[in-house]
C-alpha positions as CSV (number, residue, x, y, z in Angstrom):
1,M,-11.2,9.4,-2.9
2,V,-7.7,9.2,-3.2
3,K,-5.7,5.8,-3.2
4,V,-1.6,5.5,-2.6
5,T,-0.4,2.4,-4.0
6,V,2.8,1.1,-2.7
7,L,4.3,-1.6,-5.4
8,Y,7.0,-4.2,-3.8
9,D,9.5,-5.7,-6.3
10,Q,10.7,-9.2,-5.7
11,P,12.6,-9.2,-2.6
12,Q,15.8,-11.0,-2.1
13,D,14.7,-12.9,1.0
14,P,10.8,-13.5,0.8
15,A,10.8,-14.8,4.6
16,A,12.5,-12.0,5.9
17,F,10.6,-9.7,3.9
18,E,7.3,-11.3,5.0
19,T,8.4,-11.1,8.6
20,Y,9.6,-7.5,8.5
21,Y,6.2,-6.6,6.7
22,W,3.9,-8.1,9.2
23,E,5.4,-8.0,12.7
24,T,7.0,-4.3,12.1
25,H,5.9,-2.2,9.0
26,V,2.2,-2.9,8.9
27,P,1.2,-2.9,12.8
28,K,3.5,-0.2,13.7
29,H,3.7,2.0,10.7
30,G,0.8,1.1,8.2
31,Q,-1.8,0.7,10.5
32,Q,-1.1,4.1,12.0
33,I,-1.2,6.4,9.1
34,P,-3.5,9.3,10.1
35,N,-7.0,9.6,7.9
36,V,-6.7,6.0,6.0
37,I,-10.2,4.7,5.6
38,K,-9.0,1.7,3.9
39,L,-5.8,-0.3,4.2
40,E,-5.2,-3.6,1.8
41,A,-2.1,-5.5,1.5
42,N,-2.1,-7.7,-1.2
43,K,0.3,-10.4,-2.5
44,A,0.7,-11.1,-6.1
45,V,-0.1,-14.7,-7.7
46,G,1.6,-16.5,-10.5
47,E,4.7,-17.4,-11.5
48,D,5.8,-14.1,-13.2
49,A,4.2,-11.5,-11.2
50,P,5.8,-7.9,-12.2
51,F,5.6,-7.3,-8.4
52,Y,6.0,-9.4,-5.2
53,R,3.2,-7.6,-3.3
54,S,1.4,-4.4,-3.0
55,A,-0.5,-2.2,-0.4
56,D,-3.5,0.2,-1.1
57,L,-4.0,3.0,1.3
58,Y,-7.2,4.9,1.0
59,F,-8.1,8.6,1.9
60,E,-11.5,10.4,1.9
61,N,-10.1,13.2,-0.6
62,M,-7.1,15.0,-1.8
63,A,-7.1,17.2,1.5
64,S,-7.0,14.3,3.9
65,F,-4.5,12.5,2.1
66,Q,-2.5,15.8,2.3
67,A,-2.8,16.3,5.8
68,S,-1.6,12.9,6.4
69,M,1.4,13.4,4.5
70,G,2.4,16.2,6.8
71,S,2.2,13.6,10.0
72,P,5.6,12.7,11.8
73,I,3.7,9.1,11.6
74,T,3.1,9.2,8.0
75,Q,6.6,10.4,7.7
76,A,8.0,7.8,9.9
77,A,6.3,4.8,7.7
78,I,7.8,6.3,4.5
79,A,11.2,6.2,6.3
80,D,10.5,2.5,7.2
81,L,10.2,1.6,3.8
82,D,14.0,1.7,3.5
83,N,14.3,-1.0,6.4
84,F,13.1,-3.6,4.3
85,A,12.4,-2.7,0.3
86,K,14.9,-0.1,-0.2
87,G,15.0,0.8,-4.0
88,R,12.7,-2.0,-4.4
89,H,9.3,-0.4,-4.2
90,K,7.4,2.4,-6.1
91,V,4.5,4.7,-5.2
92,L,1.5,5.4,-7.2
93,I,-0.9,7.8,-6.0
94,T,-4.3,8.1,-8.0
95,E,-7.8,9.5,-7.8
96,V,-10.2,6.7,-7.3
97,Q,-12.9,7.0,-10.4
98,P,-15.5,4.0,-9.4
99,V,-17.4,2.6,-12.7
100,K,-20.4,0.7,-12.3
101,S,-20.5,-2.9,-13.6
102,L,-22.5,-3.7,-16.7
103,A,-22.2,-7.2,-16.1
104,T,-25.5,-8.9,-15.6
105,T,-26.3,-12.3,-14.4
106,K,-28.2,-14.9,-16.5
107,V,-29.8,-17.9,-14.8
């Protein structure tokens, strides 16, 4: 599985960011990206969080990710980042490597 994580820096205007993010970017772009099997939007907690928000887009494998990157919908989503987070975001592409938890519950 391949995961694309978009890390958003603290916005200059959080209210404007949230409005654009939820009313425009996510429904018109993020939710339309082909081959995404899971999409998560995350908001940081804590006073000194290094990022304001993150988004995780999961793809079945590298081939499905690469095919998605060539689509006009994905290219429009990438271009839209400049409309609300220009110069205030970073992208990390990773291969997901699940780890089984060894924690046990004692009663």
